[in-house]
C-alpha positions in Angstrom: -0.1 0.0 0.0 1.6 3.3 -1.0 2.3 5.8 1.7 -0.1 8.6 2.3 0.6 11.8 0.3 2.5 14.5 2.2 2.1 18.1 1.1 4.4 21.1 1.5 3.2 24.4 3.2 2.7 25.9 -0.2 0.4 23.1 -1.3 -1.6 23.2 2.0 -2.4 27.0 1.6 -4.7 26.7 -1.5 -6.4 23.8 0.1 -7.4 26.1 3.0 -8.0 29.4 1.1 -11.6 28.7 -0.1 -12.8 28.2 3.5 -10.5 30.6 5.2 -9.6 33.5 2.8 -7.3 35.2 5.3 -5.1 32.3 5.9 -1.4 32.8 5.2 1.9 30.9 5.3 2.9 33.0 8.4 -0.5 32.1 10.1 0.2 28.3 9.5 3.8 28.8 10.8 2.4 30.6 14.0 0.2 27.7 14.7 3.0 25.3 14.4 5.2 27.7 16.6 2.3 27.5 19.3 2.5 23.6 19.2 -1.0 23.2 17.7 0.1 21.3 14.6 3.4 19.4 14.2 4.0 18.5 10.5 6.7 16.0 9.7 10.1 17.3 8.6 11.7 16.0 5.5 15.4 15.3 5.5 15.8 18.5 3.8 14.1 20.3 6.7 10.9 21.3 4.8 7.5 20.8 6.4 5.4 17.9 5.1 1.8 18.0 6.0 -0.4 14.9 6.2 -4.1 14.8 5.7 -4.5 14.6 9.4 -2.4 17.8 9.8 -4.6 19.5 7.3 -7.7 18.5 9.1 -6.1 19.6 12.4 -5.6 23.2 10.8 -9.2 23.3 9.6 -10.5 22.4 13.1 -8.1 25.1 14.7 -9.3 27.8 12.1 -12.8 27.0 12.5 -12.7 27.2 16.2 -11.0 30.7 15.9 -13.5 31.9 13.1 -16.8 30.4 14.4 -16.4 30.3 18.1 -13.6 32.9 18.8 -11.9 30.4 21.1 -8.4 31.5 22.5 -5.5 29.2 21.5 -5.2 27.9 25.1 -8.7 26.4 24.9 -8.2 25.1 21.4 -4.9 23.5 22.6 -6.8 21.9 25.4 -9.5 20.5 23.0 -6.7 19.1 20.7 -5.1 17.4 23.6 -8.6 15.7 24.3 -8.8 14.7 20.7 -5.3 13.3 20.7 -6.3 11.0 23.6 -9.4 9.7 21.8 -11.8 11.9 23.8 -14.5 14.2 22.7 -14.0 18.0 23.2 -16.6 20.0 24.9 -19.5 20.9 22.9 -19.3 24.6 21.9 -22.1 27.1 20.9 -21.2 30.2 19.0 -21.5 33.0 21.6 -24.2 35.4 20.6 -22.2 38.5 21.3 -18.9 37.5 19.8 -19.8 38.3 16.1 -23.0 40.4 15.6 -24.7 39.6 12.3 -27.3 41.8 10.7 -30.5 40.3 9.2 -31.0 41.3 5.7 -32.4 44.8 5.2 -35.1 43.7 3.0 -36.5 41.3 5.7 -38.7 42.0 8.6 -37.1 43.3 11.8 -36.7 40.5 14.2 -38.7 40.3 17.4 -36.9 41.5 20.4 -35.9 38.5 22.6 -36.2 38.8 26.3 -32.9 40.1 28.1 -30.4 37.6 29.1 -30.8 36.4 32.7 -28.2 36.9 35.2 -28.1 33.0 35.7 -27.3 32.5 32.0 -24.6 35.3 32.1 -23.0 33.4 34.9 -22.9 30.3 32.9 -21.1 32.0 30.0 -17.3 31.3 30.4 -15.5 34.6 30.5 -13.0 35.1 27.6 -9.3 35.8 28.4 -7.2 36.8 25.3 -3.5 38.1 25.4 -2.9 41.0 23.0 -1.1 38.6 20.6 -4.1 36.1 20.6 -6.5 39.0 20.1 -4.8 39.9 16.8 -4.4 36.4 15.8 -8.1 35.5 16.4 -9.7 38.6 15.1 -7.3 39.0 12.1 -6.9 42.8 12.8 -3.8 44.5 11.8 -1.7 45.7 14.7 -1.7 49.2 13.3 -5.5 49.2 13.6 -5.5 47.8 17.0 -2.8 50.4 18.2 -5.3 53.3 16.8 -8.2 51.7 18.5 -6.3 51.5 21.8 -5.2 55.0 21.4 -8.9 56.0 20.9 -9.8 53.9 24.0 -12.2 51.8 22.0 -10.4 48.5 22.9 -9.1 48.2 26.4 -8.0 45.2 28.3 -10.4 43.9 31.2 -10.3 46.1 34.2 -7.3 45.3 36.5 -6.0 42.7 34.0 -3.6 42.5 31.0 -6.2 40.2 29.2 -8.8 41.2 26.6 -12.4 40.0 26.9 -15.3 39.2 24.7 -16.2 42.8 24.0 -12.7 43.7 22.7 -12.7 40.7 20.4 -16.1 41.8 19.0 -14.9 45.4 18.4 -11.7 43.9 16.6 -13.7 41.6 14.3 -16.2 44.4 13.5 -13.3 46.7 12.8 -11.7 44.4 10.5 -15.0 43.6 8.5 -15.9 47.2 8.3 -12.7 47.9 6.5 -13.9 46.0 3.5 -16.6 48.7 3.0 -14.3 51.6 3.5 -15.0 52.3 7.2 -12.1 52.9 9.4 -11.4 54.2 13.0 -12.9 57.7 12.2 -16.3 55.9 11.6 -15.8 53.8 14.7 -15.3 57.1 16.8 -18.7 58.1 15.7 -20.1 54.9 16.9 -18.2 55.1 20.1 -19.7 58.7 20.8 -23.2 57.3 20.1 -22.6 54.4 22.5 -21.3 57.0 25.3 -24.5 58.9 24.7 -26.7 55.8 25.1 -24.8 54.6 28.2 -25.4 57.9 29.9 -29.1 57.7 29.0 -29.3 54.3 30.6 -27.3 55.3 33.7 -29.6 58.3 34.1 -32.8 56.3 33.6 -32.1 53.4 36.0 -30.9 55.8 38.9 -34.5 55.8 40.5 -34.6 52.0 40.3 -31.4 51.5 41.8 -32.3 53.8 44.6 -35.3 51.4 45.5 -32.6 48.6 46.0 -32.8 46.8 42.7 -29.7 44.6 41.6 -27.5 47.3 39.9 -25.7 44.9 37.5 -28.9 43.0 36.5 -30.9 46.4 36.1 -28.1 47.9 33.9 -27.8 44.8 31.9 -31.5 44.5 31.2 -32.0 48.2 30.3 -28.9 48.3 28.1 -30.1 45.2 26.2 -33.5 46.9 25.5 -31.8 50.2 24.2 -29.6 48.1 22.0 -32.5 46.2 20.6 -34.2 49.7 19.9 -31.1 51.1 18.3 -30.8 48.1 15.9 -34.4 48.2 15.1 -34.2 52.0 14.3 -31.1 51.5 12.2 -32.8 48.9 10.0 -36.0 51.0 9.7 -33.8 54.1 8.6 -31.7 52.0 6.1 -34.8 50.4 4.6 -36.3 53.7 3.5 
């Protein structure tokens, strides 16, 4: 039986490009340097990728693109798979990559705000700056500018970035395809600051009556965001 075909990194790249247009040789090498994939080395020193290596790369890239998992979690999942175990079932986080319904369709019905119990069940995300760049696909120059404008910040009292930072980086990268840059994001930030002030002012009487501050702020902000999205779609449909 002939040995299974092995491919060079240059041959692997086009196999992944259709599903992952942003993939590059440097990204594949980065994943190797992180110990997530270990292709065989030919006597000449060149990497030789098996079908199993290519499927492993697809898994890693899907986990980053579809579920925004940090590399540490992906590494743990791969370790389980290497031992013949099933990795944890993953659901795409609703807030990680906002997607707009088509403008021609009806505005979706507002869902009830997320309960404090379901928020507690959601695992917090911890990304290093390097992981934030790798997972989001954002350029470092754009991230530096967003940090300078205080649009993207590490979690309070920490060097790690959370789910909101990742969302903003992914959105910033995708908006660039439509000619929108940090100048446009500044306008969005200013609108968000006004809405945050409106929420804080509106809930003050309720907080004075002893209601849970975190839950109240979350529920009201969710309603304001739903209203904002619905009004945006209404205006753009005209």
